[in-house]
C-alpha positions in Angstrom: -10.2 -14.7 -15.4 -7.2 -15.3 -17.6 -6.4 -19.1 -17.5 -2.8 -18.3 -18.5 -2.0 -16.3 -15.3 -3.5 -18.4 -12.6 -1.8 -18.8 -9.2 -2.4 -21.1 -6.2 -2.0 -19.2 -2.9 -0.4 -20.7 0.2 -0.3 -18.7 3.4 2.4 -19.0 6.1 2.3 -17.1 9.4 4.1 -17.1 12.8 0.9 -15.6 14.3 3.0 -12.7 15.7 4.9 -10.6 13.2 3.2 -11.2 9.9 2.3 -13.4 7.0 4.1 -14.7 3.9 1.9 -15.5 0.9 3.4 -17.9 -1.7 1.8 -17.6 -5.1 2.5 -20.7 -7.1 1.9 -20.4 -10.8 -0.5 -23.1 -12.1 -2.0 -24.1 -15.4 -5.8 -24.1 -16.0 -6.0 -27.7 -14.9 -4.5 -26.9 -11.5 -1.1 -28.5 -12.1 2.1 -26.5 -11.3 3.5 -24.3 -14.1 7.3 -24.4 -13.8 7.7 -21.9 -16.7 6.7 -19.0 -14.5 8.4 -17.9 -11.2 6.9 -18.3 -7.8 6.0 -15.0 -6.1 6.4 -14.3 -2.4 4.4 -11.4 -0.7 5.0 -10.3 2.8 2.2 -8.8 4.9 2.4 -7.0 8.3 0.3 -4.6 10.3 1.9 -1.5 12.0 0.1 0.3 14.8 0.0 4.1 14.3 -1.7 6.8 16.4 -4.5 6.7 13.7 -5.0 2.9 14.0 -3.5 -0.1 12.3 -1.8 0.3 8.9 -1.7 -2.9 6.8 1.5 -3.2 4.7 2.1 -5.5 1.8 5.5 -6.0 0.1 7.2 -8.3 -2.4 9.9 -10.6 -1.1 12.7 -11.2 -3.5 13.2 -15.0 -2.9 13.0 -18.3 -4.7 11.9 -20.4 -1.8 10.0 -20.0 1.5 13.2 -20.0 3.7 14.6 -17.1 1.6 11.3 -15.2 1.9 11.2 -15.7 5.7 14.9 -14.6 6.0 14.2 -11.4 3.9 10.9 -10.6 5.7 12.3 -8.3 8.4 14.3 -6.1 6.0 11.5 -5.9 3.5 9.0 -5.0 6.2 11.3 -2.3 7.6 11.6 -0.8 4.1 7.8 -0.9 3.6 7.3 0.9 6.9 9.8 3.6 5.9 8.2 4.0 2.4 4.8 4.3 4.0 6.0 6.9 6.5 7.5 8.9 3.6 4.3 8.7 1.6 2.2 9.8 4.6 4.6 12.7 5.3 4.4 13.8 1.6 0.6 13.6 1.7 0.5 15.8 4.9 2.9 18.3 3.3 0.7 18.5 0.2 -2.5 18.9 2.3 -0.9 21.7 4.4 0.3 23.6 1.4 -3.0 23.5 -0.6 -4.8 26.8 -0.7 -8.6 26.8 -0.5 -10.2 29.7 -2.4 -14.0 30.1 -1.8 -16.2 30.9 -4.8 -17.4 34.4 -5.3 -20.8 34.9 -3.6 -20.3 31.9 -1.3 -21.6 32.0 2.3 -18.0 32.6 3.5 -17.7 35.8 1.5 -21.2 37.1 2.2 -20.4 38.0 5.7 -17.4 40.0 4.4 -19.7 42.4 2.6 -18.9 41.5 -1.0 -16.2 39.9 -3.0 -13.6 39.9 -0.2 -9.9 40.3 -0.9 -9.5 37.3 -3.2 -10.3 37.6 -6.8 -10.1 34.9 -9.4 -8.6 35.7 -12.8 
């Protein structure tokens, strides 16, 4: 561990929508380090047809009240970003072409090399 980059973590939740993690920078002795900014991270879980999808997103705030106020907007953006990523992964998976190797079991039933030839 790097003693110059330590944080103390505090967790806040409403037990309904999500969680806000406050990462307070500290020195190696555990005292607060005011020379570094406090970081706020939002966490929420979205239910999808495939199950729950955990989301984690940074909250641009300087205090807990600001982090809570920005939670909804940041969570919505994280959901939209995740949906775009999933759609792109589906698109890439659907457009990939699988070429069986010459002599594979899939081609043996075709009586030889088949119609696909590799350069």
